[in-house]
Each structure stands twice: as structure tokens, then as C-alpha cells.
C-alpha positions in Angstrom: 10.5 -64.4 19.3 8.1 -65.6 16.7 7.4 -68.7 18.7 6.8 -66.7 21.8 4.5 -64.3 19.9 2.4 -67.2 18.8 2.2 -68.3 22.5 1.3 -64.8 23.6 -1.5 -64.8 21.1 -2.8 -68.1 22.4 -2.5 -67.2 26.1 -4.0 -63.7 26.2 -6.1 -63.0 29.3 -9.4 -64.9 28.9 -12.7 -63.3 28.8 -15.9 -64.6 30.4 -16.9 -66.3 27.1 -13.5 -68.0 26.7 -13.2 -71.5 28.1 -9.4 -72.0 27.9 -9.0 -72.1 31.6 -12.0 -74.4 32.1 -10.2 -77.7 31.8 -7.3 -77.0 34.2 -9.3 -75.1 36.9 -12.1 -77.6 36.8 -9.6 -80.5 37.0 -7.7 -79.0 39.9 -10.8 -78.2 41.9 -12.7 -81.3 41.0 -10.0 -83.5 42.6 -10.3 -81.5 45.8 -14.0 -81.6 45.7 -14.1 -85.3 45.2 -12.0 -86.2 48.2 -13.4 -89.5 49.4 -13.5 -91.2 46.0 -10.5 -92.4 44.1 -8.6 -90.2 41.8 -9.5 -92.4 38.8 -13.1 -91.3 39.5 -12.6 -87.6 39.4 -15.0 -87.3 36.4 -17.9 -87.9 38.8 -17.4 -84.7 40.7 -20.2 -82.6 42.3 -22.3 -80.7 39.8 -21.2 -77.4 41.4 -17.7 -78.0 40.2 -18.5 -79.3 36.8 -18.1 -76.0 34.9 -15.7 -73.2 36.0 -15.5 -70.3 33.6 -15.8 -67.2 35.9 -15.0 -66.2 39.4 -18.7 -66.8 40.2 -18.3 -70.5 39.1 -15.1 -70.9 41.1 -16.7 -69.4 44.2 -19.7 -71.7 43.9 -17.4 -74.7 43.7 -15.2 -73.6 46.6 -18.3 -73.1 48.8 -19.3 -76.7 48.1 -15.9 -78.0 49.4 -15.6 -79.1 53.0 -12.2 -78.3 54.5 -13.0 -79.4 58.1 -12.8 -83.2 57.3 -10.7 -85.3 59.6 -7.2 -86.5 58.5 -7.7 -90.0 57.0 -5.9 -93.0 58.2 -4.5 -96.0 56.3 -6.2 -99.4 56.6 -3.4 -102.0 57.3 -5.5 -104.8 55.7 -6.2 -102.9 52.4 -4.0 -103.2 49.3 -3.6 -99.6 48.1 -3.0 -98.6 44.5 -1.6 -95.2 43.4 -5.0 -93.6 42.7 -6.2 -94.4 46.2 -3.1 -93.0 47.8 -3.3 -89.8 45.8 -6.9 -89.4 47.0 -5.7 -89.7 50.6 -2.9 -87.2 49.9 -5.5 -84.7 48.4 -7.6 -85.0 51.5 -4.8 -84.9 54.1 -2.2 -82.6 52.6 -1.8 -79.2 54.5 -0.4 -77.6 51.3 -3.7 -78.4 49.5 -5.8 -76.9 52.3 -3.6 -73.8 52.5 -3.9 -73.3 48.7 -7.7 -73.7 49.0 -7.9 -71.0 51.7 -5.7 -68.7 49.6 -8.0 -69.2 46.5 -11.0 -68.6 48.7 -9.6 -65.4 50.2 -8.8 -64.1 46.7 -12.3 -64.8 45.5 -13.8 -63.1 48.4 -11.6 -60.0 47.9 -12.7 -60.0 44.3 -16.3 -59.9 45.5 -15.5 -57.0 47.9 -14.0 -55.0 45.0 -17.1 -55.5 42.9 -19.4 -54.6 45.7 -17.6 -51.3 46.3 -19.2 -49.9 43.2 -22.8 -50.8 44.2 -25.0 -48.3 46.0 -24.5 -48.2 49.8 -27.7 -47.9 51.7 -27.5 -47.3 55.5 -30.2 -47.0 58.1 -29.4 -44.5 60.9 -31.4 -44.0 64.1 -30.2 -41.6 66.7 -31.4 -39.6 69.7 -29.7 -36.7 71.4 -30.3 -34.0 74.0 -28.4 -30.7 74.0 -28.6 -27.9 76.6 -26.9 -24.7 75.3 -26.7 -21.0 76.0 -28.1 -18.8 73.3 -27.2 -15.0 73.3 -30.3 -12.9 73.1 -30.6 -9.1 73.2 -32.0 -7.1 76.1 -34.6 -6.2 77.1 -36.3 -9.1 75.3 -34.1 -11.4 77.4 -33.4 -9.7 80.8 -30.1 -11.5 81.2 -29.0 -11.1 77.6 -29.2 -14.8 76.9 -31.5 -17.8 77.3 -30.8 -21.5 77.9 -32.3 -23.9 75.5 -32.6 -27.7 75.9 -33.4 -29.6 72.7 -34.0 -33.3 72.6 -34.0 -34.8 69.1 -35.1 -38.2 67.8 -34.2 -39.0 64.2 -34.5 -42.0 61.8 -33.3 -41.8 58.3 -31.9 -43.7 55.3 -28.6 -42.6 53.8 -27.6 -43.5 50.2 -24.1 -43.3 48.9 -23.3 -44.0 45.2 -20.3 -43.3 43.0 -21.8 -42.3 39.7 -18.6 -42.0 37.7 -15.3 -43.7 38.4 -12.9 -44.3 35.5 -10.9 -46.9 37.6 -13.9 -49.1 38.3 -13.4 -51.6 35.5 -9.7 -51.8 36.0 -10.0 -52.5 39.7 -12.6 -55.2 39.2 -10.5 -56.8 36.5 -7.5 -56.6 38.8 -9.1 -58.5 41.6 -10.7 -61.0 39.3 -7.4 -61.8 37.7 -5.8 -62.4 41.1 -8.7 -64.7 42.1 -8.3 -66.8 38.9 -4.5 -66.9 39.4 -4.9 -68.2 42.9 -7.4 -70.8 41.8 -5.1 -72.0 39.0 -2.3 -72.3 41.5 -4.6 -74.3 43.6 -4.9 -76.7 40.7 -1.1 -76.8 40.3 -0.7 -77.4 44.1 -2.8 -80.6 43.8 -0.8 -81.7 40.8 2.4 -81.3 42.9 0.8 -83.3 45.6 -0.2 -86.0 43.2 3.2 -86.1 41.6 5.1 -86.3 44.8 2.8 -89.1 45.9 3.4 -91.0 42.6 7.1 -90.6 42.8 7.3 -91.9 46.3 4.9 -94.6 45.5 7.1 -95.9 42.7 10.1 -95.7 45.0 8.3 -97.9 47.5 7.4 -100.3 44.7 11.1 -100.3 43.7 12.2 -101.1 47.2 9.6 -103.9 47.4 10.8 -105.2 44.0 14.4 -105.1 45.2 13.4 -107.0 48.3 11.8 -109.7 46.2 14.9 -109.8 44.0 17.1 -110.1 47.0 15.2 -113.1 48.2 15.5 -114.6 44.7 19.3 -113.9 44.7 19.6 -115.5 48.2 17.7 -118.6 46.9 20.1 -118.8 43.9 23.1 -118.4 46.2 21.9 -121.2 48.5 21.2 -123.4 45.4 24.8 -122.8 44.3 26.1 -123.6 47.8 24.2 -126.9 47.9 25.6 -127.8 44.5 29.2 -126.9 45.6 28.7 -128.9 48.8 27.5 -131.9 46.8 30.4 -131.7 44.4 32.8 -131.4 47.3 31.2 -134.5 49.0 31.7 -136.4 45.7 35.3 -135.3 45.5 34.7 -133.2 42.4 35.2 -129.7 44.1 37.7 -128.2 46.5 37.2 -126.7 49.9 37.8 -123.2 48.6 35.0 -123.7 46.1 32.6 -124.5 49.0 33.9 -121.5 51.0 33.5 -119.2 48.0 29.8 -120.4 47.7 29.3 -119.8 51.4 30.7 -116.3 51.1 28.2 -115.7 48.2 25.3 -116.9 50.3 26.4 -114.7 53.3 26.6 -111.7 50.9 23.1 -112.5 49.7 21.8 -112.6 53.4 23.4 -109.1 53.9 21.8 -107.7 50.8 18.4 -109.1 51.9 18.7 -107.4 55.3 19.6 -104.1 53.6 16.6 -104.4 51.2 14.2 -105.1 54.1 15.4 -101.9 55.8 15.1 -99.9 52.6 11.6 -101.1 52.1 10.5 -99.9 55.5 12.1 -96.5 55.0 10.4 -95.9 51.7 7.0 -96.8 53.2 7.6 -94.4 56.0 8.5 -91.7 53.5 5.4 -92.5 51.4 3.1 -92.3 54.4 4.6 -88.9 55.3 4.3 -87.7 51.7 0.6 -88.3 51.6 0.1 -86.4 54.9 -0.8 -89.2 57.4 1.1 -90.3 60.4 4.3 -92.0 59.3 3.9 -95.8 59.4 5.0 -99.0 57.6 1.8 -100.8 58.5 0.0 -100.7 55.1 0.2 -102.6 51.8 0.7 -101.4 48.2 0.3 -103.2 45.0 3.4 -104.9 43.5 5.4 -103.3 40.8 4.4 -105.9 38.2 0.7 -105.0 38.9 1.1 -101.5 37.7 -0.1 -101.0 34.1 2.9 -100.4 31.8 3.0 -97.0 30.0 1.7 -97.0 26.4 3.8 -95.9 23.5 4.2 -92.2 23.2 3.3 -91.1 19.6 3.4 -87.3 20.0 6.5 -85.4 19.2 8.2 -83.2 21.8 7.1 -80.1 20.0 3.5 -81.2 20.3 3.9 -81.9 24.0 5.4 -78.5 24.6 2.6 -76.7 22.9 0.0 -78.8 24.8 1.8 -77.9 28.0 1.7 -74.2 27.2 -2.1 -74.5 27.0 -2.6 -76.7 30.1 0.0 -75.9 32.7 -1.9 -74.1 35.6 1.2 -72.2 36.7 1.8 -70.8 33.3 -1.9 -69.8 33.0 -1.6 -68.2 36.4 1.3 -66.1 35.1 -1.0 -64.9 32.3 -3.6 -63.9 34.9 -0.9 -62.1 36.9 0.1 -60.2 33.8 -3.6 -59.3 33.4 -3.5 -58.1 37.0 -0.5 -55.9 36.3 -2.1 -54.4 33.2 -5.2 -53.6 35.2 -3.1 -52.0 37.9 -1.5 -49.8 35.3 -4.9 -48.7 34.0 -5.9 -48.0 37.6 -2.9 -45.8 38.1 -3.8 -43.7 35.1 -7.5 -43.6 35.9 -6.8 -42.4 39.5 -6.2 -38.9 38.2 -9.4 -38.6 36.2 -12.5 -37.0 37.7 -15.0 -39.0 39.8 -18.6 -38.1 40.6 -20.4 -39.2 43.8 -23.9 -38.8 45.2 -24.9 -38.7 48.8 -28.6 -38.5 49.7 -30.4 -38.8 53.1 -34.1 -38.9 54.0 -36.1 -39.6 57.2 -38.2 -38.3 60.0 -37.0 -35.9 62.7 -38.8 -35.0 65.9 -37.7 -32.4 68.4 -39.4 -30.7 71.4 -37.1 -27.9 72.6 -37.6 -25.9 75.8 -36.2 -22.6 77.0 -36.0 -20.8 80.4 -37.5 -17.7 78.8 -40.3 -17.8 76.3 -41.8 -20.8 74.5 -40.5 -23.0 71.6 -42.6 -25.2 69.4 -42.6 -29.0 69.0 -41.7 -30.3 65.5 -42.1 -33.7 63.8 -41.4 -33.4 60.1 -39.8 -35.2 57.2 -36.2 -34.1 56.5 -33.9 -34.8 53.6 -30.7 -33.8 52.0 -28.9 -34.4 48.6 -25.4 -33.8 47.6 -23.5 -34.4 44.4 -19.7 -34.0 44.4 -17.0 -33.9 41.8 -13.4 -34.9 42.7 -10.5 -34.3 40.4 -6.9 -34.2 41.4 -5.5 -31.4 39.3 -2.0 -31.8 40.6 -0.3 -34.6 42.5 3.5 -34.8 42.7 3.4 -38.6 43.1 1.4 -39.2 39.9 4.4 -39.7 37.6 6.0 -42.1 40.0 2.9 -44.1 40.6 2.3 -44.6 36.9 5.9 -45.5 36.3 5.8 -48.1 39.1 2.7 -49.7 37.6 4.3 -49.9 34.2 7.4 -51.4 35.7 5.2 -54.0 37.4 3.6 -54.8 34.1 7.0 -55.3 32.4 8.1 -57.6 35.3 4.9 -59.7 35.0 5.5 -60.1 31.3 9.1 -61.2 31.8 8.0 -63.6 34.6 5.5 -65.1 32.2 8.2 -65.6 29.6 10.5 -67.1 32.1 7.8 -69.5 33.3 7.1 -70.5 29.7 10.8 -71.2 29.1 10.9 -73.3 32.3 7.9 -75.3 31.1 9.6 -75.9 27.8 12.7 -77.1 29.5 10.8 -79.3 32.0 8.8 -81.0 29.2 12.1 -81.6 27.3 13.8 -83.1 30.3 10.8 -85.3 31.1 10.5 -86.4 27.5 14.2 -87.4 27.3 13.9 -89.2 30.7 10.9 -91.1 29.5 12.5 -92.1 26.2 15.6 -93.2 28.0 13.6 -95.2 30.5 11.8 -97.0 27.7 15.0 -98.1 26.1 16.6 -99.1 29.5 13.5 -101.1 30.5 13.6 -103.0 27.2 17.3 -103.6 27.5 16.9 -104.8 31.1 14.5 -107.5 30.1 16.9 -108.7 27.5 19.7 -108.5 30.0 17.7 -110.6 32.5 16.8 -113.3 29.9 20.4 -113.6 28.8 21.7 -113.7 32.4 19.2 -116.3 33.5 20.1 -118.5 30.5 23.8 -118.1 31.2 23.4 -119.0 34.9 21.3 -122.1 34.1 23.8 -123.3 31.6 26.8 -122.6 33.8 25.1 -124.4 36.8 24.3 -127.5 34.6 27.8 -127.5 33.2 29.3 -127.3 36.7 27.2 -130.2 37.7 28.7 -132.3 34.9 32.2 -131.1 35.9 32.9 -129.2 32.7 32.8 -125.7 34.2 34.4 -124.3 37.3 32.7 -122.7 40.3 34.3 -119.4 39.3 32.3 -119.4 36.1 29.1 -120.2 38.0 29.7 -117.4 40.6 30.3 -114.9 37.8 27.1 -116.0 36.1 25.3 -115.8 39.4 26.4 -112.2 40.0 25.4 -111.3 36.5 22.0 -112.7 37.2 21.7 -110.7 40.4 22.7 -107.5 38.6 20.1 -108.3 35.9 17.3 -108.8 38.5 18.1 -105.5 40.2 18.4 -103.7 36.9 15.0 -105.0 35.9 13.4 -103.6 39.0 15.2 -100.3 38.8 14.4 -99.8 35.1 10.8 -100.6 35.7 10.5 -98.1 38.5 12.4 -95.5 36.4 9.9 -96.1 33.5 6.9 -95.5 35.8 8.5 -92.5 37.5 9.5 -90.9 34.1 5.9 -91.4 32.8 4.6 -89.7 35.9 7.2 -86.9 35.5 6.1 -86.4 31.9 2.5 -86.2 32.9 3.4 -83.7 35.6 5.4 -81.6 33.2 2.5 -81.5 30.9 0.2 -80.2 33.6 -1.9 -83.4 34.0 -2.8 -84.8 37.3 -1.2 -88.2 37.9 -4.0 -90.8 37.8 -4.4 -94.5 37.3 -6.1 -93.9 34.0 -5.0 -92.6 30.6 -4.2 -88.9 30.4 -4.0 -86.4 27.6 -0.4 -87.3 26.6 -1.2 -91.0 26.1 1.2 -91.9 28.9 -0.2 -94.1 31.6 1.8 -93.6 34.8 
């Protein structure tokens, strides 16, 4: 509870002068605003998105974003890196566009709520004509009535203004909190898009690496077959030895075909993930061309506290708690008095006529003023409305705490996965070096007749396992680095991030 209390103190709802939300909101929107440049260049975003501290700043940034751009296509001759594919995904993803429209809608609603407490000035122009029966005593009116026709032309201005409303501040804070929460979720949506793209990109790289390893395994198997055939021709090997080597070469051909199919399927999945038409007709950089992650010096506790301050979804929960608190204040203020003012002023012209007697023409300035006090003295639903608002506030607090626990667990999982991947990648390199040495020695010894083909086949299979393990461990290292970056609340980019991990 003490740890959570420290977090609550750090993550209280921000004011206009606080800039704790600046980095995440600016980062999430900056990537969307900079569609058309690579993700590694997100620092060079439009000036309208450079600082986002209030709903006004967010609105200015959202207005500068174009959402009617065409879905991009992949160039089959270009060699794509991760940053470029993330940029394509940011531009093409329907989830990102939906999140943008949601944030835009919330911001506009916040503007509507603020505008409700400004004076309402209305111009009214109207004309009418009325013919009516007016009772009139005899003998002044022989029939006991007269008929009057009264045309009227009127032009006036009407002013409505709520002078006192105790729920005004709470309602404005309510809508502003929802607007900021939706904008923070927009940033998290783009982080999800970036992470999914990175994960699928590394899977495609792994499939390409396994294909390359399968070709090397096939070459090794064919070399062994040639050696076995040569030994058989010289009378130093048996026919079963040659047949065993042929079976190994056939198995290598089978594995190569499987690796080719897996490579095409991962490319299809990657193109679908980034939001373009599924295709295999594009190129990505090889696994060994991706920069290796740097050493992670921070402790897991430091990473967790950094994630508490930078995760957009957790910060959005804080804004939703602020929304619930404002709703509770609104429910209490609804039963306090409110004072309103209505005033009109204009010019009215009328020229009435009657079937008996004469009526005068008028064209004068007319006005009216009205002040009203409204106070609900008794309302049977008051207790229930206040209780419902308080229950919503408690639910928002628990949801924030649950999200914080989820963030902590995700950072822990990603940290363990990353540390495990580092150890496995180091072990796989040692495994490959040892397996290559063992295979070379066994093949040389077999050529001199001092080792059997069974020993060489065993060494060959060990080398094949080592090749595949190297590819898998490398992909796992890159994926775990991306996963840790995602758990920390950082966008996956081709440059260094706040954690020191380079996915």
C-alpha cells in the first residue's frame, strides 16, 4: 500500500502547468502527424504538435493531421527496415485512424461543454399577421365586438447567460479529462501498432534466417553425401553409409521447402499487420543487419517506476479517475441554486386596423429583462444520483490500481524474457562455434578413415540444430527487446529509447 500511495502521489490528475503528460501525448501524436517520414525521424514533427500540455494544444495538433491520405503501398524493389514499416503501419492502420477520430470527438465535446457557459447571443427577425375578435361593449360597438387585424414586424437580439452555476467547473473538468484520456489512448494505440509490426517483422526475419540456415544445412548434407560417395568408390565405405547420407540430403531438401513456405507466410502476415494488401512481393533487411540490443543497466524496479510515469494507458486511467471525481462533484452541485439572465432588445413595428374605429401605427424600441433563480429543494433521486457517482469514482480508482498492477507484471515479464533471451543468444553462439568445430573435425577424420559416418551424421545434425538455434535466439532477443520497450510505454523505433534497449 505504501508503494501504491507513492504512485498515487506521483500520478495525481495534472493541472495546466504540469507537463507530466507532455512526453507521452506528444510522442503518440507526433508519430501520427509525421506519417510520411520514418519513425526514426519522429523528432522532426510539425511545430503544431511539438508541445501538448492542454486540450487546446491537443486540438491544434489534431487539426493539423490529415486523415484522408491514401493507403500506402509497398515498393517491391525497396529494402525495408523496421522503422519504415512502422511508418507505413501508422499511416495505413484503421485502428490508428479510429483512435484519432475518437480523440477528436472527445476534444470537440470538451469544447462544447466549455462553450455552454459562455453568453448565448441570438438574432431574431419575425413577421406575423393576426385577425382576431375583440369583445367591446355596446353602444360603442353596435355589434358588441370589433374585428382587429394586426400585422407585426420585429427584429431583436436575445441574450441568455447563466450567471451562477456551481457545477460549471466540474463539468468542464469532466470533459477535459475524457479528452485527455482519449488522446493518451491514441498514443497507446500507436504503440500497439508499432509493437505488433515489430513482432511480426522479427518473425519474418527469423523465417528468412531459418531459410538461409536450411540452405546451409542442405549444402552441408550434400558435402557429406559427396564425401560418402567418394569413400564408397574407394572401397572405404559401405552402401548403407551412402544411403544414410542420401537420406540426410533428402531430409535437408524437405526442410528447405518447409522454410521457403514459412518465409512466404510470415511476409503475408507482416503485410497484413501493417495494414496494406497482403503480399510477399517486398524485401526486408536480414536479421544480421539489425542492430543488437545494448546492455540493460537499469534494475527492474527502476523500469517499473519509469513505466508508471510513461505508460499512456495508465495515465489515461488517471484521467478517467479525474473524470469520475468531476462527475461526483457535478452530482453534488446539481442541487445547489443556479442564477440565469435572459434579456432581449430590438425594434417592433405594427399597423393594426379595425372594422370599427381607428387604431394607431407604432414603430418603437422594445426590450425585456428577466433574472431567474432555480433551486431544487427536494428531489427523490438525489441520494441515488450522488451514490452512483461515488460508486463510479471508487470503480475508477480500482481500475487504475488494477492497470498499475498489470503494468508492473508486464514489465516484470518483459524484463525476465529479455534477460533470458540475452543468455540464450550468448549460449547459441557458443553452441554454433562448438558444433561447427565438431563437424569439421568429424568430416576430416572420416576422410582419413578414423571416424565412422554415423559420427559425422551426428555432428551434422548437431550443427543444423546450432544454426537454427542461433537464428531463433537472435529473433527472440530482438522480440524481447521490443517487448520490453512496449511494456515500458516507449514506441518501438530504430533508435535508442528511454530504457537503453535498442529493438
